[in-house]
N, C-alpha and C positions, 0 to 999 in steps of 0.2 A: 436445294430447290428440287422438288420432284416434278414429274411430267405434268400433273394437273396444274401446278402453280405456274409452270412455264406456259402451258396452253392458255391459262386465264390471262396472264400478263400479255402474251402475244396478241390475243384478241383485242386488246386495248390500243394496239399500235395503229397508226394511220394505214390506210389501204396500200400506199406505195411501200411502206416499211414492211407490211405483211407479205407483199409480193416479193420483195428482196429476200426476206427470211425464207420464204417457201422455196425460192430458186436456190439459195445456198444449201438448204436441206436436201433438195432433190439432187443437186450436183454431188453432195457428199455421199449419196447412195451409189452413184455411178463411178466414183473414183476408186480405182483399184488400190489395194493396200501396197505399201512399199515392198513387201516380200513378193507379191504378185508381179509388180513391175520389174523387180530384179530378175525374176525367173523368165519373164518375157524377153527382157534385154539379153539375157544369157542365151536363150534359145535362138534369138535372132543372130547373135554373134556367131554361134556355132554353125548355123545354116550358112551364113555369109562366108565363114572360113571354109566350109565344105565346097561351096560354089567356087571360091578362089582356087582351092586345091584341085578341083575337077576341071578347071579352065572354062567354066560356064560364064564367068564374068572376068573382066580385067580390072586390076586396081587403078585407082585414079589418085595422083599425087595430091596431098593435102593442100598445097598452094593453089592448085588448079580449082579445087573445090571451093576454097576461100574466095578466089577471084570471081568465080561464077556466082557465088552467094552474094557478094558485094554488088555485083552488076544487077542482080535481081532486086536488091533492096533499094536501089537508086530510083 
């Protein structure tokens, strides 16, 4: 199916369905690709490691983080 056919079919959808389709298409444009996300996570991890090594931040035990997260979710 080519773009013209998709467009023609989409215009026959109910207004609410067209709105949902439009939203999904717009979100797909703003979503970074997997490689971009991986690079961002890697950059963040490196920065956090530098902050730990320099003593700018203190590590928090995983159990404490989990406990706080569970409290916030209640």
